[in-house]
C-alpha positions in Angstrom: -7.5 -4.1 18.8 -5.4 -1.5 20.6 -4.4 2.1 19.5 -2.1 2.4 16.6 1.4 1.4 17.8 4.2 4.0 17.8 7.4 2.1 18.8 9.1 -1.0 17.3 8.2 -3.3 20.3 4.6 -2.1 20.1 4.5 -2.8 16.3 5.8 -6.3 16.8 3.2 -7.0 19.5 0.5 -5.5 17.3 1.5 -7.8 14.4 1.6 -10.8 16.6 -1.9 -10.0 18.0 -3.3 -9.5 14.5 -1.7 -12.7 13.3 -3.4 -14.6 16.2 -6.7 -13.1 15.3 -6.3 -14.2 11.7 -5.3 -17.6 12.8 -8.3 -17.9 15.1 -10.6 -17.4 12.1 -9.0 -20.1 10.0 -5.4 -19.1 9.5 -3.7 -17.8 6.4 -5.4 -18.8 3.2 -4.1 -20.6 0.2 -5.2 -19.6 -3.3 -7.4 -22.8 -3.4 -9.1 -22.1 -0.1 -12.7 -21.3 -0.9 -13.4 -20.1 2.6 -10.8 -17.4 2.7 -13.1 -14.6 1.5 -15.7 -15.7 4.0 -13.1 -15.4 6.7 -12.1 -12.0 5.6 -15.8 -10.9 5.7 -16.1 -12.4 9.2 -13.1 -10.4 10.4 -14.5 -7.3 8.8 -17.9 -7.8 10.3 -17.1 -9.0 13.8 -13.5 -8.5 14.8 -11.5 -5.8 13.1 -12.0 -2.1 13.9 -12.9 0.4 11.2 -9.3 1.6 10.8 -7.9 1.4 7.3 -4.3 0.6 8.4 -5.6 -2.4 10.5 -7.6 -3.7 7.6 -4.6 -3.5 5.2 -2.4 -5.3 7.7 -4.9 -8.0 8.1 -5.3 -8.2 4.3 -1.5 -8.7 4.0 -1.7 -11.6 6.4 -4.6 -13.2 4.6 -3.3 -12.7 1.1 0.4 -11.7 1.0 0.3 -11.3 -2.8 -2.6 -8.8 -2.6 -4.3 -10.4 -5.6 -6.9 -8.0 -6.9 -9.8 -10.5 -6.6 -8.2 -12.5 -3.8 -9.6 -13.4 -0.4 -8.5 -10.1 1.2 -10.5 -8.0 -1.3 -13.4 -7.2 1.2 -10.8 -5.8 3.7 -9.2 -3.6 1.0 -12.6 -2.4 -0.3 -13.6 -1.5 3.3 -10.3 0.3 3.9 -10.9 2.4 0.7 -14.4 3.2 1.8 -13.1 4.5 5.1 -10.5 6.5 3.3 -13.0 8.0 0.9 -14.3 10.8 2.9 -13.3 11.0 6.6 -14.8 14.0 8.3 -11.3 15.3 9.4 -9.7 14.9 5.9 -6.8 12.7 5.0 -3.2 12.9 6.1 -0.2 12.2 4.0 0.0 8.7 5.6 -3.7 8.1 4.7 -3.1 9.1 1.0 0.0 6.8 0.9 -2.0 3.9 2.3 -4.8 4.7 -0.2 -2.1 4.5 -3.0 -0.9 1.2 -1.7 -4.4 -0.2 -1.8 -5.2 1.0 -5.3 -1.8 -0.3 -6.5 -2.6 -3.7 -5.0 -6.0 -3.7 -6.8 -4.3 -2.7 -10.1 -6.1 0.7 -10.1 -3.0 2.5 -11.4 -4.4 6.0 -12.0 -6.0 6.1 -8.6 -2.8 4.8 -7.0 -0.6 7.4 -8.7 -3.1 10.2 -7.8 -3.0 9.1 -4.1 0.8 8.8 -4.0 1.1 12.3 -5.5 -1.4 13.7 -2.9 0.7 12.0 -0.2 3.8 13.7 -1.5 2.1 17.1 -1.3 1.9 16.5 2.5 5.4 15.1 2.9 7.7 15.8 0.0 10.6 14.8 2.2 9.5 11.1 2.4 11.8 9.5 -0.2 10.3 6.1 0.4 6.9 7.4 -0.8 8.4 8.9 -4.0 10.3 5.7 -4.5 7.1 3.7 -4.4 5.5 6.1 -6.9 8.5 5.8 -9.3 8.5 2.0 -9.0 4.8 1.9 -10.0 5.3 4.3 -12.9 8.2 2.3 -14.2 6.4 -1.0 -13.8 3.6 0.3 -15.9 6.0 1.8 -18.5 4.9 5.3 -17.8 8.4 6.6 -18.5 7.7 10.3 -18.9 6.0 10.5 -15.5 8.8 8.5 -13.9 11.3 10.8 -15.5 9.5 13.8 -13.9 9.7 12.2 -10.4 13.3 10.9 -10.5 15.2 14.2 -10.0 13.4 14.8 -6.7 14.1 11.3 -5.6 17.8 11.6 -6.5 18.0 14.9 -4.5 16.4 13.1 -1.5 18.8 10.1 -1.7 21.8 11.3 -3.8 23.9 8.2 -3.1 21.4 5.7 -4.2 22.7 3.4 -6.9 19.2 2.1 -7.5 17.9 5.6 -8.4 20.8 6.2 -10.7 20.1 2.9 -12.5 16.4 3.9 -12.7 17.4 7.2 -14.3 19.5 5.3 -16.9 16.7 2.9 -17.6 14.1 5.6 -18.0 16.4 7.6 -20.3 17.0 4.4 -22.4 13.3 3.6 -22.7 12.5 7.2 -23.7 15.2 7.2 -26.4 13.6 4.1 -27.9 10.2 5.6 -28.2 
């Protein structure tokens, strides 16, 4: 693999190359494909570099639904291991990636913790806060979602979606 792409044309080329690598090991898997996990392990062992973002991108190609015990699990587990204790520490992007992995694995508390760490590095990233709020709402963690929504509304004040979320959270909290 090449260094992490920075520009749109590089990202497209990177994804095409990664898709070709996945295809060469047996293609995208179907839920009934018993060899899918073996292919993921082969990619992990012999092909993909030890870069968490590459591993997650490959996992998306192998298992687009990110099922917790699906064929991409070895790739996600390895990405988490690499993100556990890098010598140089984690960046906001690393924490956000870690949150996405934990969310995919239905490890909600770890995902929320990682998303919140990511936001301490980059509070001005509304897409990160949006992901956190979506997770909190999907898990009916209404009070925590309510605490995050004002910052999200300040970041994107014209968002109808955020305004609807605020109404939904207020409605749910009034029922409880």
